[in-house]
C-alpha positions in Angstrom: 66.0 232.4 155.5 64.8 229.5 157.8 65.6 230.1 161.5 67.1 227.2 163.3 66.2 225.4 166.3 69.6 224.6 168.3 69.6 222.9 171.8 72.0 223.7 174.5 74.8 221.1 175.0 76.5 220.7 177.9 79.3 219.0 178.8 79.4 217.8 182.2 77.3 214.6 182.3 76.4 215.1 185.9 74.4 217.4 188.1 74.2 217.8 192.0 71.5 216.7 193.8 72.7 218.7 196.6 75.2 221.4 197.1 79.0 220.6 196.4 81.2 220.5 199.4 82.7 223.8 198.0 79.9 225.7 198.1 78.5 224.3 201.2 81.6 225.6 202.3 80.9 229.5 200.8 78.0 229.0 202.4 78.9 228.1 206.0 81.8 230.8 205.6 79.7 233.5 204.6 77.2 233.0 207.4 80.0 233.1 209.8 81.4 236.0 208.2 78.1 237.8 209.2 78.9 237.0 213.2 81.4 238.7 212.4 80.1 241.9 211.0 77.7 241.8 213.9 80.0 241.7 216.3 82.1 244.6 214.5 78.8 246.5 214.6 78.7 246.3 218.5 82.6 247.4 218.7 83.3 243.3 220.1 86.8 244.3 219.2 88.2 241.8 221.7 85.8 239.2 220.2 87.5 239.5 216.9 91.1 239.4 218.4 90.1 236.2 219.5 88.9 235.3 216.4 91.5 236.4 214.1 94.0 234.4 216.3 92.3 231.0 215.8 92.0 231.7 212.3 95.8 232.8 211.9 96.2 229.1 214.0 94.2 227.5 211.8 95.9 228.5 208.7 99.0 227.7 210.4 98.2 224.0 211.4 97.0 223.3 207.8 100.0 225.0 206.4 102.2 222.6 208.6 100.4 219.6 207.6 99.7 220.2 203.9 103.0 222.3 203.2 103.5 220.8 199.7 100.2 221.4 198.0 98.8 224.2 200.8 97.3 226.7 198.7 94.0 225.3 197.3 90.9 227.5 197.1 89.1 224.8 199.5 91.7 223.8 201.5 91.9 228.0 202.5 88.4 227.9 202.9 88.4 225.0 205.2 91.5 226.5 207.3 88.9 229.8 207.7 86.0 227.8 208.4 87.8 226.1 211.2 89.2 229.2 213.0 85.6 231.4 212.3 84.2 228.4 214.6 86.7 228.0 217.3 87.2 231.5 217.9 83.6 232.2 218.0 82.9 229.5 220.7 85.9 230.7 222.8 85.5 233.8 225.4 86.4 237.2 224.2 88.8 237.2 227.4 90.4 234.7 226.4 94.0 235.9 225.9 94.9 235.9 222.3 98.4 234.0 222.3 96.8 231.6 224.0 93.8 231.1 221.8 96.6 230.7 219.0 98.9 227.9 220.7 96.0 225.9 221.8 94.4 226.4 218.4 97.8 225.7 216.9 98.6 222.5 218.8 95.4 220.9 218.7 94.0 221.3 215.2 98.1 220.0 214.2 97.6 216.9 216.2 93.9 216.3 215.0 95.1 216.5 211.5 97.8 214.0 211.9 96.1 211.6 214.1 92.3 212.1 212.9 92.4 213.5 209.3 91.2 217.1 207.9 88.0 218.3 207.3 85.3 216.1 206.6 87.7 213.1 207.4 88.1 213.5 210.9 85.4 211.1 212.9 86.0 213.9 215.6 84.6 217.2 215.8 88.0 219.1 215.8 86.7 222.3 216.9 84.8 220.6 220.0 88.3 219.3 221.0 90.1 222.8 221.0 87.3 224.1 223.1 87.5 221.7 225.4 91.2 222.0 225.6 90.7 225.6 226.0 88.1 224.9 229.2 90.9 223.2 230.7 93.7 225.4 230.5 91.9 228.5 230.9 88.6 227.3 232.9 88.5 230.9 234.5 88.0 232.6 231.7 84.7 230.7 230.3 81.7 232.6 232.0 79.9 231.3 235.1 76.2 232.5 235.2 75.3 231.9 238.9 71.3 231.5 239.2 69.8 231.1 242.4 66.7 228.4 242.9 64.4 231.1 243.7 64.7 231.9 240.0 64.4 228.9 238.5 61.5 228.1 240.2 59.8 231.6 239.2 57.2 231.3 236.1 59.7 232.5 233.4 63.5 232.1 234.4 64.4 233.8 231.3 62.3 236.6 231.9 63.3 237.2 235.7 67.1 236.8 234.5 66.2 239.9 232.0 64.9 241.7 234.6 67.6 241.4 237.1 70.0 242.9 234.8 71.5 239.0 233.8 70.4 239.5 230.3 70.7 243.1 229.6 68.3 244.8 227.3 69.1 246.9 224.5 67.9 250.5 223.9 65.4 249.4 221.0 63.9 247.0 222.7 60.5 248.5 224.1 59.5 249.9 221.0 60.4 247.0 218.9 58.1 245.0 221.8 55.4 247.1 221.7 55.1 247.5 218.3 55.2 243.5 217.7 52.7 243.2 220.6 50.4 246.2 218.7 51.0 244.5 214.8 51.2 240.8 215.4 50.8 239.5 218.5 47.2 241.4 219.6 45.9 239.2 216.9 46.9 235.8 218.0 45.4 237.7 221.8 49.0 237.4 223.7 51.7 239.9 224.1 55.2 239.2 224.9 57.4 241.0 228.0 59.9 243.6 227.2 62.9 242.1 227.1 63.1 239.1 224.9 63.6 241.0 221.8 67.1 241.4 223.6 67.5 238.2 224.2 67.1 237.2 220.8 69.0 240.3 218.7 71.8 240.3 221.6 72.1 238.1 224.8 75.8 240.0 225.4 77.7 236.8 226.3 81.0 236.9 226.4 81.3 234.1 223.7 80.0 235.4 220.4 78.8 232.3 219.6 76.1 232.6 222.1 75.1 235.7 221.3 73.3 236.8 217.9 70.4 234.1 218.4 68.3 235.9 215.9 71.0 235.5 213.2 71.4 232.0 213.9 68.0 231.1 213.5 68.2 233.0 210.2 71.3 231.1 209.5 69.4 227.6 210.1 66.9 228.8 207.5 69.4 229.1 205.2 71.6 226.0 205.8 68.1 224.0 205.6 66.5 225.9 202.3 70.1 225.0 200.4 70.0 221.5 201.2 73.2 222.1 203.2 72.2 220.8 206.2 69.9 217.9 207.1 67.3 218.7 209.1 67.0 215.2 211.0 69.2 215.9 213.8 69.0 219.4 214.5 65.2 218.9 214.7 65.4 215.7 216.9 68.2 216.7 218.9 66.1 220.0 219.9 63.2 218.3 220.1 64.4 215.7 222.7 66.2 218.3 224.7 63.3 221.5 224.8 61.1 218.0 225.9 63.2 216.7 228.7 63.6 220.9 229.6 60.1 221.6 229.6 59.0 218.5 231.4 62.0 217.0 233.8 64.2 220.5 234.6 62.0 221.6 237.3 62.0 218.3 239.3 65.8 219.0 240.0 64.9 222.6 241.7 61.8 221.2 243.2 59.3 223.0 240.9 56.9 221.4 239.1 56.6 219.1 235.9 55.8 220.5 232.4 57.2 223.9 233.9 60.8 224.7 232.6 62.0 227.2 230.4 62.7 226.1 227.0 63.6 230.0 225.9 66.2 229.6 228.3 67.5 226.7 227.5 67.7 227.2 224.0 69.0 230.7 223.9 71.8 230.9 226.6 74.1 228.1 226.1 74.7 228.2 222.7 72.4 225.3 222.0 71.2 226.7 218.3 74.2 227.4 216.9 75.8 224.3 218.1 72.7 222.2 216.6 72.8 223.7 213.5 76.7 224.0 212.9 78.5 221.6 214.7 76.7 218.7 215.7 76.4 217.9 211.9 79.8 218.1 211.3 80.7 216.4 208.1 82.4 212.8 208.7 81.0 212.9 212.6 77.2 211.4 212.0 75.9 208.2 210.8 74.7 207.6 207.3 71.4 206.2 207.7 68.2 208.3 208.7 68.1 205.9 211.4 71.7 206.3 212.4 70.7 210.0 212.6 67.8 209.8 214.7 69.4 207.6 217.1 72.4 209.8 217.2 70.4 213.1 217.5 68.2 211.3 220.4 71.4 210.3 222.5 72.6 214.0 222.0 69.5 215.3 223.3 69.4 213.2 226.2 73.2 214.2 227.1 72.1 217.8 226.4 69.8 217.7 229.3 72.1 216.5 232.0 75.1 218.4 230.8 73.2 221.5 229.9 70.5 221.1 232.4 68.1 224.4 231.9 71.2 226.0 230.1 74.2 228.6 231.3 76.6 226.3 230.6 79.6 227.8 228.7 81.2 225.0 227.5 78.7 221.8 228.4 78.2 221.5 224.3 81.4 220.8 223.4 81.3 218.0 225.6 78.1 216.5 224.1 79.7 216.9 220.7 82.6 214.9 221.6 80.8 212.0 223.4 78.2 211.5 220.6 81.4 211.7 218.1 82.4 208.5 220.0 78.9 207.2 220.1 78.4 207.4 216.5 81.4 205.4 215.8 79.0 202.2 217.4 76.1 203.5 215.6 77.9 203.5 212.0 79.6 199.7 213.1 75.9 198.9 213.4 74.9 200.4 210.0 77.5 198.8 208.3 76.1 195.0 209.7 73.0 195.5 208.3 74.1 196.6 205.4 76.4 193.6 204.8 73.6 191.7 206.3 71.0 193.3 203.6 73.1 193.1 200.7 74.4 189.3 201.2 70.6 188.8 201.5 69.8 190.6 198.4 73.3 189.0 196.5 71.8 185.2 197.6 68.3 186.0 196.5 69.4 187.0 192.8 71.7 184.4 193.0 68.5 182.2 193.5 66.5 183.9 190.8 69.3 183.4 188.5 69.9 179.4 188.8 65.7 178.8 189.2 65.6 180.7 185.8 68.3 178.3 184.6 66.9 174.9 185.4 63.7 175.9 184.4 
């Protein structure tokens, strides 16, 4: 009896060139839930309560907007994602009831005016954080840094040594192991305290705390092609360069002596660069537009965040670049129309010349 070879037949006539929006939402929600796991491990229950309030408000606002057809898996997942983001970017000392009502009304207005997930041209999370900052400014942490600290060779290390950034109990053991097993081959060593800053900065804003998890999450987003590297890479390159070169000038320091580690790890810079700056519907379409968008965001970050330690500056940066993105998109559309018209005219001309031959 002859064996027959059968070819596999697929009913779908297409395959995704990149993850679908549903897949992106699943990956985002999973990475955000990892933040909650670490908050649970560190017994940050007040932060979890704030996050629960914002998630509940997000569900309520979306239900009020889509009452008739609310219940689809993607709608529920998008509500969860927005609520998690808002709660992670608010201080854990913020009253949960106030978090609920601020988030609910801002998201409800945003849904009716700007549209839902992926349709709004302005980031709803940034709007909510700014509204919360305007209403409860006193709850956002203010880190006082003296001029002498900023003028030191490594301001981040100085803040670690004076207790502004607390050290974890395992910091010394991990630091010694890294210096002995890894950095010794490079002829360098890292001081005690940097491991704690990467692992848990103990900020009252949860999104600012677990920088190592944020870095790992960014690798996942980039490797799964959920996130294009252009915007976060250009943004961080511009911001870090400006901080390194020019930031010391503002506090009587020397050029090229700014602390990049402090700038990137103290204001939720990494978290917002990878998770919020490329929010669906708020960025330009073309690569050139994205470069311009990220470049402007980097300059704004330098003037708003400065050398770091800002509790809410990133939300304002996002809102400003979202507005500027509209102008960039208009320029993109203008050149696209000109290119399309030029291509059509060349095609018509070629056809006419062929008919007249």
